[in-house]
C-alpha positions in Angstrom: 73.4 -23.3 56.1 70.4 -21.6 58.6 70.4 -18.3 57.2 70.5 -19.5 53.1 67.6 -22.3 54.4 65.5 -19.3 55.6 65.9 -16.9 52.4 64.8 -19.8 50.1 62.1 -20.9 52.2 60.7 -17.1 52.2 61.4 -16.5 48.8 59.4 -19.8 47.8 56.4 -18.4 50.1 56.6 -14.8 47.6 56.2 -16.9 44.5 53.4 -19.4 45.6 52.0 -16.2 46.7 52.6 -14.3 43.2 51.6 -18.1 41.5 48.3 -17.5 43.6 47.1 -14.0 42.5 48.4 -14.8 39.1 46.0 -17.8 39.0 43.2 -15.5 40.9 43.4 -12.7 38.5 43.2 -15.7 35.4 40.2 -17.3 36.9 37.1 -16.1 35.4 34.7 -14.8 38.7 31.2 -16.5 38.9 29.8 -13.3 39.5 31.1 -11.9 36.3 30.1 -14.4 34.2 26.4 -14.3 35.6 26.2 -10.6 35.2 27.9 -11.2 31.2 25.1 -13.5 30.2 22.0 -11.4 32.1 23.4 -8.5 30.0 23.1 -10.6 27.3 19.8 -12.1 27.6 18.1 -8.7 28.4 20.1 -7.0 25.3 18.8 -10.0 22.8 15.6 -9.5 24.4 15.1 -5.7 24.0 16.2 -6.0 20.4 13.6 -8.6 19.8 11.3 -6.7 21.5 11.9 -3.8 19.4 11.8 -5.5 16.3 8.5 -7.5 17.1 6.5 -4.8 18.9 8.1 -2.1 15.7 6.3 -4.6 13.3 3.1 -5.2 14.8 2.7 -1.5 15.5 3.2 -0.6 12.5 0.7 -2.8 10.5 -1.9 -2.6 12.8 -1.3 1.0 12.7 -1.4 0.9 8.6 -4.6 -1.3 8.1 -6.2 1.2 10.8 -5.6 4.2 8.5 -5.9 2.5 5.2 -9.3 1.2 6.2 -10.6 4.2 8.2 -9.2 6.8 5.6 -9.2 5.0 2.1 -12.2 2.3 2.5 -14.6 4.0 4.1 -14.2 6.7 2.1 -14.6 4.3 -1.3 -18.0 3.1 0.7 -19.3 6.5 1.0 -18.2 7.7 -2.6 -19.9 4.6 -3.9 -23.1 5.5 -1.9 -22.8 9.3 -3.3 -22.8 8.3 -7.1 -25.7 5.7 -6.3 -27.3 8.5 -4.7 -26.6 10.9 -7.6 -27.3 8.7 -10.2 -30.5 8.3 -9.1 -32.0 11.7 -8.8 -30.2 12.2 -12.4 -32.4 9.5 -13.6 -35.3 10.8 -11.9 -34.6 14.1 -13.1 -34.4 13.3 -16.4 -37.5 11.0 -16.6 -39.1 14.5 -15.0 -38.0 16.8 -17.5 -39.3 14.5 -20.7 -42.7 14.1 -19.1 -42.9 17.7 -18.0 -42.2 18.6 -22.1 -39.5 20.8 -21.1 -36.6 18.1 -22.7 -37.3 19.7 -26.4 -35.8 23.0 -24.9 -33.3 22.7 -22.2 -32.3 18.9 -22.6 -32.9 16.8 -19.5 -32.0 19.9 -17.7 -29.6 21.3 -15.2 -30.7 18.8 -12.4 -29.7 16.0 -14.6 -26.3 17.6 -15.3 -25.5 18.5 -12.2 -25.8 14.9 -10.7 -24.4 13.5 -13.7 -21.0 15.8 -13.2 -21.4 14.9 -9.6 -21.6 11.2 -10.0 -18.9 11.0 -12.0 -16.6 12.7 -9.7 -17.5 10.1 -6.5 -16.4 7.3 -9.2 -12.9 9.0 -9.6 -12.8 9.1 -6.0 -13.2 5.8 -5.8 -10.8 4.7 -8.2 -8.2 6.2 -6.5 -9.1 4.4 -3.0 -10.5 1.3 -4.2 -9.1 -1.6 -2.2 -11.3 -4.2 -3.4 -8.3 -4.9 -6.0 -8.8 -6.5 -9.1 -12.6 -6.8 -8.8 -13.2 -4.0 -7.9 -11.3 -2.4 -10.6 -13.3 -4.5 -13.1 -16.7 -3.4 -11.6 -16.4 -0.2 -11.6 -14.7 0.0 -15.2 -18.1 -1.8 -16.3 -19.9 0.6 -14.1 -18.3 3.4 -16.3 -18.8 1.9 -19.7 -22.4 1.5 -18.6 -23.1 5.0 -17.6 -21.3 5.8 -20.9 -24.1 4.3 -22.5 -26.4 5.8 -20.1 -25.6 9.4 -20.9 -25.3 9.1 -24.7 -28.4 7.3 -24.6 -30.3 10.3 -22.9 -28.4 12.7 -25.2 -30.2 10.8 -28.2 -34.0 10.8 -26.6 -33.1 14.8 -26.0 -32.4 15.2 -30.1 -35.0 12.7 -31.5 -37.8 14.9 -28.5 -36.4 18.4 -29.6 -36.7 17.2 -33.2 -40.6 16.3 -33.1 -39.8 12.9 -32.4 -41.5 12.7 -28.9 -42.5 9.1 -29.0 -39.1 8.0 -30.1 -37.8 10.3 -27.6 -40.1 9.0 -24.5 -39.1 5.4 -25.5 -35.3 6.2 -25.4 -35.8 7.9 -22.2 -37.5 4.7 -21.0 -34.6 2.5 -22.0 -32.0 4.7 -20.7 -33.3 4.5 -17.3 -33.7 0.4 -17.9 -29.8 0.5 -18.0 -29.9 2.3 -14.7 -32.5 0.5 -13.1 -32.4 -3.2 -14.4 -31.2 -5.8 -12.3 -27.7 -5.8 -14.1 -27.6 -2.2 -14.7 -25.3 0.6 -13.4 -27.4 0.9 -9.4 -27.0 -3.1 -9.4 -22.8 -2.6 -10.7 -22.6 -0.3 -7.7 -24.1 -2.1 -4.9 -22.1 -5.1 -6.2 -19.0 -2.5 -5.8 -20.2 -1.3 -2.4 -20.1 -5.2 -1.5 -17.0 -5.7 -2.3 -15.4 -2.8 -0.6 -17.0 -3.5 2.4 -16.1 -7.0 2.4 -12.6 -5.5 2.5 -13.2 -3.1 5.4 -15.0 -6.6 7.6 -11.3 -7.8 6.4 -9.3 -5.0 7.3 -11.3 -4.6 10.7 -10.4 -8.7 11.2 -6.9 -8.3 10.3 -4.5 -10.4 12.2 -2.7 -7.4 13.3 -5.2 -6.2 15.2 -6.1 -9.9 16.6 -4.8 -11.1 20.2 -2.2 -13.3 18.5 -0.6 -10.2 17.1 0.2 -8.8 20.9 1.5 -12.1 22.0 4.5 -11.4 19.2 5.4 -8.7 21.2 4.2 -9.7 24.5 6.2 -13.3 25.4 9.6 -10.9 25.0 8.6 -8.0 27.0 7.3 -10.2 29.6 11.0 -12.4 29.5 12.6 -9.0 29.5 10.6 -7.5 32.3 11.5 -11.2 35.1 15.0 -10.5 33.7 15.4 -7.1 34.7 13.6 -8.0 37.7 16.0 -10.8 38.3 19.2 -9.2 37.5 18.0 -6.4 39.9 17.5 -8.9 42.8 20.5 -10.4 42.3 22.5 -7.2 42.3 21.0 -6.4 45.5 22.0 -9.7 47.2 25.4 -10.0 45.7 26.5 -6.0 46.3 23.9 -5.1 49.0 22.8 -2.0 47.0 18.8 -1.9 47.5 17.9 0.1 43.6 20.5 -0.1 40.7 18.8 3.1 39.2 19.9 2.6 35.8 18.2 -0.9 35.5 15.0 0.6 37.7 14.3 3.5 34.9 14.6 0.3 32.2 11.6 -1.5 33.8 9.8 1.6 33.7 10.6 2.7 30.4 9.8 -0.9 29.3 6.4 -1.0 31.1 5.7 2.7 29.2 6.4 1.2 25.9 3.8 -1.7 26.3 1.2 0.6 27.9 1.5 3.5 25.0 1.5 0.9 22.2 -1.8 -1.5 23.5 -3.6 2.6 24.4 -2.8 4.1 21.1 -3.6 0.8 19.1 -7.2 0.0 21.1 -7.7 3.7 20.7 -7.1 3.4 17.4 -9.7 0.8 16.9 -11.9 2.1 18.8 -12.4 5.5 16.4 -12.0 2.8 13.6 -15.1 1.2 14.8 -16.8 4.9 15.4 -16.1 5.7 11.4 -17.7 2.7 10.6 -20.9 3.9 12.7 -20.8 7.3 10.6 -20.4 5.4 8.0 -23.8 4.0 7.8 -25.3 7.2 8.6 -24.0 8.3 5.7 -25.2 5.9 3.6 -28.9 5.7 5.2 -28.6 9.4 4.6 -28.2 9.2 1.0 -30.9 6.4 0.2 -33.3 7.8 -2.2 -36.7 7.1 -2.3 -38.5 7.2 -5.9 -42.1 7.9 -6.5 -44.6 8.8 -9.3 -44.6 12.4 -10.8 -47.2 14.3 -9.5 -49.1 17.6 -10.7 -49.8 16.6 -14.2 -47.3 17.7 -17.4 -47.7 19.1 -20.7 -47.6 15.4 -22.0 -50.8 13.5 -19.7 -50.0 10.7 -21.8 -46.3 10.5 -21.3 -46.7 11.0 -17.6 -49.0 8.2 -17.0 -47.0 5.8 -18.8 -44.2 6.9 -17.0 -45.5 6.8 -13.9 -47.2 2.7 -14.7 -43.5 1.7 -15.4 -42.8 3.5 -12.0 -45.3 1.8 -10.3 -44.0 -2.0 -12.0 -40.7 -1.4 -9.7 -37.4 -3.0 -10.8 -36.4 -2.0 -14.1 -37.5 1.5 -14.4 -37.2 5.2 -13.0 -39.7 7.2 -11.6 -40.1 10.7 -11.9 -39.7 12.0 -8.6 -36.8 11.5 -5.8 -37.0 12.1 -2.5 -33.4 11.7 -0.5 -33.6 10.0 2.8 -31.8 13.3 4.5 -31.5 16.9 3.4 -28.3 17.8 1.8 -27.0 20.1 5.2 -27.7 16.7 7.2 -25.7 14.7 4.6 -22.8 16.8 4.8 -22.8 17.7 8.5 -23.1 13.6 9.1 -20.2 13.0 6.0 -17.8 15.8 8.0 -18.6 13.8 11.2 -17.2 10.2 9.4 -14.7 12.0 7.6 -13.2 13.5 10.7 -13.6 10.1 12.8 -11.9 8.9 10.3 -8.7 11.0 10.3 -8.7 10.7 13.9 -8.5 7.2 13.9 -4.7 6.9 11.7 -3.4 9.0 14.5 -0.5 7.0 16.2 0.7 10.1 18.2 4.6 9.3 16.7 4.8 6.4 18.6 6.5 4.6 14.9 9.5 6.9 16.2 9.0 6.5 20.2 9.3 2.6 20.2 12.6 2.1 18.5 14.1 5.4 20.4 12.9 4.1 23.5 14.2 0.8 22.9 17.6 1.8 22.2 17.3 3.6 25.6 16.6 1.1 27.2 19.3 -1.4 25.7 21.8 1.5 26.9 20.7 1.8 30.1 20.6 -2.0 30.5 24.7 -2.1 29.6 25.2 0.8 32.5 23.3 -0.8 34.8 25.3 -4.1 34.4 28.5 -2.3 34.0 28.3 -0.3 37.0 28.0 -3.2 39.0 31.2 -4.9 36.8 33.4 -2.4 37.8 32.7 -2.5 41.0 34.4 -6.1 41.2 37.8 -7.1 42.6 38.7 -8.7 39.3 38.8 -7.6 35.5 36.6 -9.5 32.8 39.1 -11.7 31.3 
């Protein structure tokens, strides 16, 4: 009886040991549970950072591009059209006072300025950022300009036929279409104002403000804390000082955040430079009007036109002088265009953000997985 009893006792101990092993295998490890949860939390955090950072960056960059390359261009084109029309009207008035309108009409200078103004207005229509209001104002100006051109042509026809007084009167009427309170130049001033308001709204966009940074900055900070906490947890439980996978993920996260902030801030600074250059271009294109000097073929006509010029608003003058010569205007316009183009540079970050996000996610998975595999029990 002793031998069977001993064998039964040993068999019982073996069975109980096997049951304990099975129980330990089936029982989830606390460490594994913690690692799983940390890994899931970090993956959710990086996906949140990826989605919010990409959304904020692309909206901010698109806003800067539109403001710097379209809205500023629209304002410069409106100013260019205004300068051209002031000089065209001045050339037409001077041509009739000088007595050359009967032969050559308002002259080549008038024709060139009108063509330049029409081209500028076409470009404004292409880059208009003032919405429906800008389109309506532009349409009104275009209609008034058509009427002005027709009136100048009629004045030329009557002047050439010998009806000089009628031609002169029609010239004054055409000039009134240009300079009246509700005339062409007033419409262009209104159009420029709507474009400037659009530019101010773009520069103050929500996507360029601090709240937009918080939208992706808070998830990035949470992920940063999770990465540091996980590395500390792994160092304590596995006695490994550094987890290179998670350390690399942390470094790339910092690089990503710093890059986004630097590129957006640099673009904002360049937009500010572009707006400064824009104001210089507009100042260059300001035209000063004055009376006809040196007499003319028709002294009475010259006297009448100069009298109307002296009255100020409502009529044009026979001489004009831009604030800056053409060479300076061209130089300042080129500088403004270059600054506007530079403001839109994103250095490929709209592609780098998702790429780095995926890399960080992979590093997180690998960094946790290498420690999970070192653990004694498999994941249940």
